[in-house]
Structures are given as C-alpha cells and as structure tokens.
N, C-alpha and C positions, 0 to 999 in steps of 0.2 A: 450493480447492486451487490454482487458477491464480494467485491473488494471493499465496499462500504461496510458490509456486514462483518468482515474480518477486522475492521477497525472499531467494532461495536457501535456503529452509527446506523441507525434505522431511520431513513428518510427517503423520499422520492428524489430522483435525479431531475434537475432542471435544465434550463437553457445554459449554454456555455458561459455567458457573462455572469449569470447568477451563481454558477458553480465556482467561478473564479472569486467572486465576491464572498461567497460562503467560506472558501479556503482562506482568504485574507482575514476574515473575521474570526476564524477558528484555528489559526496556525501561529498564534503569538505565544511566545514563551519558550521555555526549554524543558518542560516536563515530558516524561516518557510518552504519553499519548499524543502530544503535539509533535514530537519527533517522528512518531509513526505516521501521523497524517502527512507531514512534509515529505517523508520518504515515499509513501504510497502515491501521493500526487505526482511527484517527479517520475517515479517508475511507471505509473499509468500513462502519463503523457509520452514518455519515451517508447513504451511498447505499442501504444496506439499509433504513434508516428511510424515506427518500423512496419507495422501491419499495413498502414496506408501506403507506404512505399512498396511493400511486397505486392500489394494488389495493383497499384498503378504501373509499376515498372517490370514486374515479373509475371503478372497475371496468376499469382499464387495466393491462396487463402489459408490462413491458419485458423483452426477451430478456436472459438472463444475460450474454452476451458484451458487450452494450451497457453493462450496469452495470459490468462489469470494465473496459471501456474508459474509462468516466467516472472510476472510481477511479484508473486509471493516469494519466489526464490530470491530475487534481487533484494526485496525489503528484508526478508529474514536474514540474509547474509550480512547486510549492513547493520541491522539491529544487533545481531549476535556478536559481530566484531567490536562494536562500540558500546554495548549496553551496560547499564549499571544494574547490579543485582538488587531487586526490590522484592519485598514480601507482600505488597499491596495486592489484594485480590483482583483489582482492575488491571494492574499490569500483568498479573498471572494470566488472566483470560486473553489479553492481547498476545502474549507469548504463545499460548496454546493455539490461538487462531492462526498465527503466522508460522507455526511449526518450529518454533525456537526451543531448543532443549532447555529445560529448567534446571536450575542448580548452578554451581560454580563453573566458570570457564576453565578449560584445561589448557 
C-alpha cells in the first residue's frame, strides 16, 4: 500500500492476476504518471523476488520498510536520470513522493 500511495493511487491490493490486469489497463502511454507506474511495478517485482530468494536460500529477512526504501531509491534514480521537467502539480506531487529533487537537472 505504501508504494501505491507514493504513486498517488489509493485502492486496495487484490489477487496477483487482478493486479497484473490492473497494471495492463493503467500502464498505456508515455505520460509521466504512466512511466512512474511502469518503473514502480518493475522495481517492486524485482525487490520482492530478491526478498523471496533471501528468505528461501539464506534464511534472512529484510524489514518491509527497507524493501520499500530500495524500491523508492531505484524508481527515483531512474526518474531523475530520464525525467522531463514539468510544472503540472500532479507531476510535482509524484516527484515529492519519490524524493526526486525539483528544479533543473545539473
């Protein structure tokens, strides 16, 4: 839920197939919020997979907040490196949610 909230999406989490279908329905296009959704989905799957392997093969458990922080870092890094500067308040709130510095890239 925390990752969805950072995407400005407020809804309950469903079964896996419903989540995949939701993503397919809401990840069309190239606008900034859609790009964020795609990056978040990929980063979430990746870090959940890493955690699954950590638990299965190393018997180690990472706290949920640490996993969320890793997802946030990966998404913010990719957005910051390739983002287009926008003045729209919607985009501004997404940048704030993901910890992306506002203003011009240096």
